[in-house]
C-alpha positions as CSV (number, residue, x, y, z in Angstrom):
1,X,0.0,0.0,0.0
2,X,1.6,3.2,-1.2
3,X,1.8,6.1,1.3
4,X,2.4,9.9,1.1
5,X,6.1,10.8,1.6
6,X,7.2,7.3,0.6
7,X,10.4,7.2,-1.5
8,X,10.1,5.3,-4.8
9,X,12.4,4.7,-7.8
10,X,11.2,5.7,-11.2
11,X,12.4,5.5,-14.8
12,X,11.1,8.6,-16.6
13,X,9.3,7.8,-19.9
14,X,8.2,11.0,-21.6
15,X,7.1,14.6,-21.4
16,X,3.4,15.2,-21.5
17,X,1.3,18.2,-22.6
18,X,1.3,19.9,-19.2
19,X,5.1,20.0,-19.0
20,X,5.4,17.3,-16.4
21,X,7.1,14.0,-17.1
22,X,5.4,10.6,-16.9
23,X,6.5,7.4,-15.3
24,X,4.7,4.4,-13.9
25,X,5.0,2.7,-10.5
26,X,3.2,-0.6,-9.8
27,X,1.0,0.1,-12.8
28,X,0.0,3.5,-11.7
29,X,0.8,6.7,-13.7
30,X,3.3,9.0,-11.9
31,X,3.7,12.7,-12.8
32,X,6.9,14.5,-11.8
33,X,8.7,17.8,-12.7
34,X,12.3,18.7,-13.1
35,X,13.3,15.4,-14.7
36,X,14.2,14.3,-18.2
37,X,13.0,11.2,-20.2
38,X,15.3,8.2,-19.5
39,X,16.4,9.6,-16.1
40,X,16.3,7.0,-13.3
41,X,15.4,8.9,-10.2
42,X,14.4,8.5,-6.5
43,X,11.2,10.5,-5.9
44,X,9.0,11.3,-2.9
45,X,5.2,10.7,-3.2
46,X,3.5,14.1,-2.8
47,X,-0.1,13.1,-3.5
48,X,-2.0,9.9,-4.3
49,X,-5.1,10.2,-6.4
50,X,-7.4,7.4,-7.6
51,X,-5.8,7.2,-11.1
52,X,-2.3,8.8,-10.7
53,X,0.4,9.9,-8.3
54,X,2.2,13.2,-8.1
55,X,5.9,13.0,-7.0
56,X,8.8,15.3,-6.3
57,X,12.4,14.7,-7.3
58,X,14.7,13.6,-4.5
59,X,17.8,12.3,-6.3
60,X,18.9,11.4,-9.8
61,X,20.2,7.9,-9.7
62,X,21.2,7.6,-13.4
63,X,21.0,10.7,-15.6
64,X,19.4,10.5,-19.1
65,X,21.6,10.8,-22.1
66,X,19.4,13.8,-23.1
67,X,19.9,15.7,-19.8
68,X,22.0,18.9,-20.3
69,X,23.2,21.7,-18.1
70,X,20.7,24.7,-18.2
71,X,22.2,27.9,-19.7
72,X,20.3,30.2,-17.3
73,X,21.9,30.7,-13.9
74,X,18.5,31.1,-12.3
75,X,17.0,27.9,-13.8
76,X,16.3,26.3,-10.5
77,X,14.7,29.4,-9.0
78,X,12.6,30.8,-11.9
79,X,9.4,29.1,-13.1
80,X,10.0,30.2,-16.7
81,X,12.0,28.0,-19.1
82,X,11.6,24.8,-17.1
83,X,12.9,22.5,-19.8
84,X,16.4,23.9,-20.3
85,X,17.7,20.6,-18.8
86,X,16.6,18.8,-22.0
87,X,18.7,18.6,-25.1
88,X,16.9,20.8,-27.7
89,X,16.5,18.4,-30.6
90,X,15.2,15.6,-28.3
91,X,12.8,18.1,-26.8
92,X,11.4,18.9,-30.3
93,X,10.9,15.1,-30.8
94,X,9.0,15.0,-27.5
95,X,6.8,17.9,-28.6
96,X,6.1,16.2,-32.0
97,X,5.0,13.1,-30.1
98,X,2.7,15.1,-27.8
99,X,1.0,16.5,-30.9
100,X,0.6,13.0,-32.4
101,X,-0.7,11.6,-29.2
102,X,-3.2,14.5,-28.7
103,X,-4.6,13.9,-32.2
104,X,-4.6,10.1,-32.0
105,X,-8.4,10.0,-32.5
106,X,-8.1,11.6,-36.0
107,X,-7.2,9.6,-39.0
108,X,-5.1,10.3,-42.1
109,X,-3.5,13.5,-40.7
110,X,-0.3,14.7,-42.4
111,X,2.1,15.7,-39.5
112,X,4.5,18.2,-41.1
113,X,8.1,18.5,-39.9
114,X,8.2,20.5,-36.6
115,X,9.4,24.1,-36.9
116,X,12.4,24.7,-34.7
117,X,13.5,28.0,-33.4
118,X,16.7,29.4,-34.9
119,X,17.4,31.5,-31.9
120,X,17.2,29.9,-28.5
121,X,18.3,33.1,-26.7
122,X,17.1,36.7,-26.8
123,X,14.0,35.9,-28.8
124,X,11.4,37.2,-26.3
125,X,9.9,40.6,-27.5
126,X,7.3,41.0,-24.8
127,X,8.4,41.1,-21.1
128,X,6.1,41.3,-18.0
129,X,8.1,41.5,-14.8
130,X,6.3,41.3,-11.4
131,X,7.5,43.6,-8.7
132,X,7.8,43.3,-4.9
133,X,10.2,44.5,-2.2
134,X,12.2,43.1,0.7
135,X,10.8,43.4,4.2
136,X,13.5,45.3,5.9
137,X,15.6,47.3,3.4
138,X,12.6,47.8,1.0
139,X,14.9,46.9,-1.9
140,X,12.9,46.5,-5.1
141,X,12.6,43.0,-6.5
142,X,11.8,42.5,-10.2
143,X,11.4,39.3,-12.1
144,X,9.1,36.3,-12.6
145,X,7.2,34.3,-10.1
146,X,8.8,31.2,-8.7
147,X,7.0,28.1,-10.1
148,X,3.6,27.5,-8.5
149,X,4.0,30.6,-6.2
150,X,3.6,34.3,-6.2
151,X,7.1,34.8,-4.8
152,X,9.0,37.2,-7.0
153,X,12.4,35.8,-8.2
154,X,14.8,38.9,-8.5
155,X,16.1,38.4,-12.1
156,X,19.0,40.6,-13.2
157,X,19.9,38.6,-16.3
158,X,17.4,36.7,-18.4
159,X,19.0,34.9,-21.4
160,X,15.8,34.7,-23.5
161,X,15.2,38.5,-23.7
162,X,17.4,41.1,-25.4
163,X,20.2,42.3,-23.1
164,X,18.9,45.9,-23.3
165,X,15.8,44.8,-21.4
166,X,17.9,43.5,-18.6
167,X,19.6,46.9,-18.4
168,X,16.3,48.7,-18.3
169,X,14.8,46.5,-15.7
170,X,17.9,46.9,-13.6
171,X,17.6,50.7,-14.0
172,X,14.0,50.6,-12.7
173,X,15.1,48.3,-9.8
174,X,17.8,50.8,-8.7
175,X,16.1,54.2,-9.5
176,X,12.3,53.8,-8.8
177,X,11.8,55.6,-5.5
178,X,8.1,55.0,-4.8
179,X,8.1,51.4,-3.5
180,X,7.1,48.0,-4.8
181,X,3.8,46.1,-4.3
182,X,3.6,43.4,-1.6
183,X,0.8,41.1,-2.6
184,X,0.2,39.5,0.9
185,X,-0.4,43.0,2.4
186,X,-2.0,44.4,-0.8
187,X,0.3,47.5,-0.2
188,X,3.0,49.3,-2.2
189,X,2.9,51.1,-5.5
190,X,4.7,49.4,-8.4
191,X,3.1,46.1,-9.4
192,X,4.5,45.2,-12.8
193,X,6.9,46.5,-15.4
194,X,6.0,45.7,-19.0
195,X,8.3,46.1,-22.0
196,X,7.4,45.6,-25.7
197,X,10.5,45.4,-27.9
198,X,10.8,45.6,-31.7
199,X,13.3,43.2,-33.4
200,X,13.1,45.4,-36.4
201,X,13.7,48.8,-35.0
202,X,15.1,47.9,-31.5
203,X,12.7,50.4,-30.1
204,X,10.6,49.8,-26.9
205,X,7.6,51.0,-25.0
206,X,7.8,50.8,-21.2
207,X,4.7,50.5,-19.1
208,X,4.7,50.9,-15.3
209,X,1.6,49.2,-13.7
210,X,0.8,50.9,-10.3
211,X,-1.5,49.9,-7.4
212,X,-3.5,53.2,-7.5
213,X,-6.3,54.7,-9.5
214,X,-6.0,57.5,-12.0
215,X,-7.4,60.2,-9.6
216,X,-4.7,59.6,-7.0
217,X,-1.9,59.8,-9.6
218,X,-1.6,63.6,-9.6
219,X,0.3,63.3,-6.2
220,X,3.3,61.8,-7.9
221,X,2.8,62.7,-11.6
222,X,5.6,65.2,-11.8
223,X,8.0,62.8,-10.1
224,X,7.1,60.0,-12.5
225,X,7.6,62.4,-15.4
226,X,11.1,63.1,-14.1
227,X,11.7,59.4,-13.8
228,X,10.5,58.9,-17.4
229,X,12.7,61.7,-18.7
230,X,15.7,60.2,-16.9
231,X,15.2,56.6,-18.2
232,X,14.6,57.7,-21.8
233,X,17.7,59.8,-21.6
234,X,19.7,56.8,-20.4
235,X,18.0,54.5,-22.9
236,X,17.1,56.5,-26.1
237,X,15.5,53.4,-27.7
238,X,12.6,53.7,-25.3
239,X,10.0,55.3,-27.5
240,X,7.5,55.9,-24.8
241,X,6.7,55.5,-21.1
242,X,3.2,54.8,-19.9
243,X,1.6,54.3,-16.5
244,X,-1.3,51.8,-16.2
245,X,-3.6,52.0,-13.2
246,X,-4.6,48.6,-11.6
247,X,-5.6,49.1,-7.9
248,X,-7.6,45.8,-7.8
249,X,-6.2,42.7,-6.1
250,X,-6.4,40.4,-9.1
251,X,-4.4,38.1,-11.3
252,X,-5.0,40.4,-14.2
253,X,-1.7,42.3,-14.8
254,X,-3.1,45.6,-16.2
255,X,-6.1,47.8,-15.4
256,X,-8.4,49.5,-17.9
257,X,-6.8,53.0,-17.8
258,X,-3.4,53.9,-19.2
259,X,-1.8,57.3,-19.3
260,X,1.0,58.2,-21.7
261,X,3.8,60.0,-19.8
262,X,6.2,60.7,-22.6
263,X,6.9,59.7,-26.2
264,X,4.7,57.3,-28.2
265,X,2.4,54.5,-27.0
266,X,3.3,52.2,-29.9
267,X,6.3,50.7,-31.8
268,X,6.7,49.2,-35.3
269,X,7.7,45.7,-36.0
270,X,8.4,43.8,-39.2
271,X,7.8,40.2,-40.1
272,X,9.3,38.6,-43.2
273,X,7.7,36.0,-45.4
274,X,10.1,33.0,-45.9
275,X,12.2,34.5,-43.2
276,X,15.2,34.8,-45.5
277,X,17.3,36.9,-43.1
278,X,20.9,36.3,-44.3
279,X,22.7,38.1,-41.5
280,X,21.8,40.8,-39.0
281,X,19.7,43.4,-40.8
282,X,20.4,41.8,-44.2
283,X,17.3,40.5,-46.0
284,X,17.0,38.4,-49.2
285,X,15.8,40.5,-52.1
286,X,13.0,37.9,-52.7
287,X,11.7,38.3,-49.2
288,X,8.3,39.9,-48.6
289,X,8.1,42.2,-45.6
290,X,5.2,43.4,-43.6
291,X,5.1,46.3,-41.1
292,X,3.0,46.4,-38.0
293,X,2.1,49.1,-35.5
294,X,1.8,47.6,-32.1
295,X,0.2,49.3,-29.0
296,X,0.6,48.3,-25.4
297,X,-2.7,46.4,-25.2
298,X,-2.7,44.8,-28.6
299,X,-1.7,41.1,-28.9
300,X,1.3,40.4,-31.0
301,X,3.5,37.3,-31.3
302,X,6.3,37.2,-28.6
303,X,8.7,35.5,-31.0
304,X,8.3,37.2,-34.4
305,X,10.9,34.9,-36.2
306,X,9.1,31.7,-35.4
307,X,5.7,33.4,-36.0
308,X,6.8,34.2,-39.6
309,X,7.5,30.5,-40.2
310,X,4.1,29.6,-39.0
311,X,2.4,32.3,-41.1
312,X,4.4,31.0,-44.2
313,X,2.8,27.6,-43.5
314,X,-0.6,29.2,-43.3
315,X,0.0,31.1,-46.5
316,X,1.0,27.8,-48.3
317,X,-2.5,26.4,-47.5
318,X,-4.4,29.2,-49.1
319,X,-5.1,29.4,-52.9
320,X,-4.4,32.6,-54.8
321,X,-7.2,35.2,-55.0
322,X,-9.0,33.9,-52.0
323,X,-11.7,35.7,-50.0
324,X,-10.4,35.3,-46.5
325,X,-12.1,35.7,-43.1
326,X,-9.5,36.7,-40.5
327,X,-11.4,35.7,-37.3
328,X,-10.0,37.0,-34.0
329,X,-7.7,39.1,-36.2
330,X,-6.0,41.3,-33.6
331,X,-3.8,44.0,-35.2
332,X,-4.1,42.2,-38.6
333,X,-0.9,40.2,-38.2
334,X,-1.9,37.1,-40.1
335,X,-4.4,38.8,-42.4
336,X,-1.8,41.3,-43.7
337,X,0.7,38.5,-44.1
338,X,-1.8,36.8,-46.4
339,X,-2.8,39.9,-48.3
340,X,-0.7,39.2,-51.4
341,X,-2.8,36.0,-51.9
342,X,-6.2,37.5,-51.0
343,X,-8.9,38.9,-53.2
344,X,-10.3,40.4,-50.0
345,X,-9.5,40.2,-46.2
346,X,-12.4,40.5,-43.7
347,X,-11.0,41.0,-40.2
348,X,-13.1,40.5,-37.0
349,X,-11.8,41.6,-33.6
350,X,-13.3,42.4,-30.2
351,X,-10.5,44.7,-28.8
352,X,-10.9,48.4,-29.9
353,X,-7.2,49.3,-29.7
354,X,-6.3,46.2,-31.8
355,X,-8.9,47.2,-34.4
356,X,-7.4,50.7,-34.6
357,X,-4.0,49.3,-35.0
358,X,-5.3,46.8,-37.7
359,X,-6.7,49.7,-39.7
360,X,-3.4,51.5,-39.5
361,X,-1.5,48.4,-40.4
362,X,-3.6,47.7,-43.5
363,X,-2.8,51.2,-44.7
364,X,0.9,50.8,-43.8
365,X,1.2,47.7,-46.0
366,X,-0.7,49.3,-48.9
367,X,-3.5,46.7,-48.7
368,X,-6.4,47.7,-50.9
369,X,-9.3,45.3,-50.4
370,X,-10.0,44.8,-46.7
371,X,-12.8,45.3,-44.3
372,X,-12.5,45.5,-40.5
373,X,-15.3,44.7,-38.0
374,X,-15.2,45.7,-34.3
375,X,-17.4,43.9,-31.8
376,X,-18.6,40.5,-30.5
377,X,-17.1,38.0,-32.9
378,X,-20.0,35.5,-32.6
379,X,-22.6,38.1,-33.3
380,X,-20.7,39.4,-36.4
381,X,-20.3,35.8,-37.7
382,X,-24.1,35.4,-37.3
383,X,-24.6,38.6,-39.3
384,X,-22.3,37.3,-42.1
385,X,-24.4,34.1,-42.2
386,X,-27.6,36.0,-42.6
387,X,-26.1,37.9,-45.6
388,X,-24.6,34.8,-47.3
389,X,-26.2,33.6,-50.5
390,X,-28.3,30.4,-50.1
391,X,-26.3,27.2,-50.2
392,X,-23.1,29.1,-50.9
393,X,-20.0,29.7,-48.7
394,X,-19.2,33.4,-48.1
395,X,-15.4,32.8,-47.7
396,X,-12.9,30.6,-49.4
397,X,-11.0,30.3,-46.1
398,X,-11.4,31.3,-42.5
399,X,-8.2,31.8,-40.5
400,X,-8.6,31.5,-36.7
401,X,-6.1,32.5,-34.1
402,X,-8.0,32.4,-30.8
403,X,-6.6,32.8,-27.3
404,X,-5.2,29.8,-25.3
405,X,-8.7,28.7,-24.1
406,X,-9.6,28.0,-27.8
407,X,-12.7,29.0,-29.7
408,X,-16.4,29.1,-28.8
409,X,-18.4,26.0,-29.9
410,X,-21.2,28.1,-31.4
411,X,-18.7,30.3,-33.2
412,X,-17.1,27.3,-34.7
413,X,-20.4,26.0,-35.9
414,X,-21.2,29.3,-37.6
415,X,-17.7,29.5,-39.2
416,X,-18.1,26.0,-40.6
417,X,-21.2,27.3,-42.5
418,X,-19.3,30.4,-43.7
419,X,-16.0,29.0,-45.1
420,X,-14.9,26.3,-47.5
421,X,-11.6,25.7,-45.6
422,X,-10.4,26.6,-42.2
423,X,-6.8,27.2,-40.9
424,X,-6.7,27.2,-37.1
425,X,-3.5,28.6,-35.5
426,X,-3.3,27.4,-31.9
427,X,-1.1,27.8,-28.8
428,X,-2.7,24.9,-27.0
429,X,-2.9,21.4,-28.5
430,X,-5.6,20.3,-26.0
431,X,-8.1,23.0,-26.9
432,X,-7.3,22.6,-30.6
433,X,-8.1,18.9,-30.4
434,X,-11.4,19.7,-28.7
435,X,-12.3,22.3,-31.3
436,X,-11.2,20.0,-34.1
437,X,-13.8,17.5,-32.9
438,X,-16.5,20.2,-33.1
439,X,-15.4,21.0,-36.7
440,X,-15.4,17.3,-37.5
441,X,-19.0,17.1,-36.3
442,X,-19.8,20.0,-38.6
443,X,-18.4,18.3,-41.7
444,X,-14.7,19.4,-41.7
445,X,-11.8,16.9,-41.8
446,X,-8.4,17.7,-40.2
447,X,-6.0,17.3,-43.1
448,X,-2.6,18.5,-41.8
449,X,-0.9,19.7,-38.7
450,X,2.2,21.9,-38.4
451,X,3.9,22.1,-35.0
452,X,6.2,25.0,-34.1
453,X,8.4,25.9,-31.2
454,X,7.4,29.5,-30.4
455,X,8.7,29.3,-26.8
456,X,11.9,27.2,-26.7
457,X,12.6,25.1,-23.5
458,X,9.0,25.4,-22.3
459,X,6.2,22.8,-22.8
460,X,4.3,25.2,-25.0
461,X,3.5,24.1,-28.5
462,X,2.2,26.3,-31.3
463,X,0.5,24.7,-34.3
464,X,-1.4,25.4,-37.5
465,X,-4.2,23.0,-38.4
466,X,-5.7,22.8,-41.9
467,X,-9.4,21.6,-42.3
468,X,-11.3,20.9,-45.4
């Protein structure tokens, strides 16, 4: 009879979709973190459920041939890139296997070769650091939460973000004089520091999220303006400094109101079709390029280099001169990337700032035939359906890029009546598989699946699914 805290020996079998690793003990599934497939380990039983066990690593008895030394000095403290201990090519094979296993209920799928990241460091273009402070000295702490906690790990060097961001974060750490937020007490001013970075221009926008409302802000506004002037003088590539007001005790990082303190509240980014970047800042003459205006609140891919490869896959699935529905279109990232193959792009988006950016981006890229709809996506899809000719699809292709939770069942049912084919870009294989079953019930077959590594050394898997 197994008991909690009992020490057992395990041979680690594989990585699963949640990021844990799987083993078995006496016929029962065991999930454990911080290990590598083919490790032989001693582990402590943490929790015994009816169908599985959760265990914690005690000792590595025999390390896997695929175990490597993490390149981040804070690997054991930070809850971010928790798979840096796995050899990269082997990790890609594990992710491929996760995709295949997740879609084992679908027949005759073409699994395309998994897209790897060319750059495993300094790829992250959106950074969100939590803030706290020490009890006695009130020294500011900035970084990420330790895994499964809200304890801020003070990170002075993060290898997956550009070095300039480390320098800016450190400047805030040393020069912000108004205190950091202590979650347990729900006191203190600075809650988060957000930075958006452009790979193309190297420009950034810096947002300071504070634990106060807009009306209170006039007490320190002049001091914050002085801080903004000093940090932009020190780092001229900061295009703008903003303050966001979030006085609520919530897991939501930002509040509803943002004030521009200095400069611009947007940056420009470029994405390249075929990604033919020969050397730094040198682009192949045959490469198509697309320019995007990105505001603080607008969603944009964190890793533009891998995003361009995914979008090239999406483009390869769409015939020339297609009438395309860009559902959940955001700032127009995918729609504009497809514009040279489109007869018309119809973009639907619920976020007003994203729609404003999308309109600007269509103009920036000289797109001629497009239409943008702001509002509840499902309601707009219903209106499209009402206007569609009888027994005729309104769109040649619908492109979906929903949030991690996936799409809405009713929305998928409507889209299946609107489009001849569907390309679904997903950051969560589990919700994609769920939604693929809904599309199958509505007459669509999953024909191909393209996996991609948008976030190296994490369990996250990006994919593009093609339905006919």
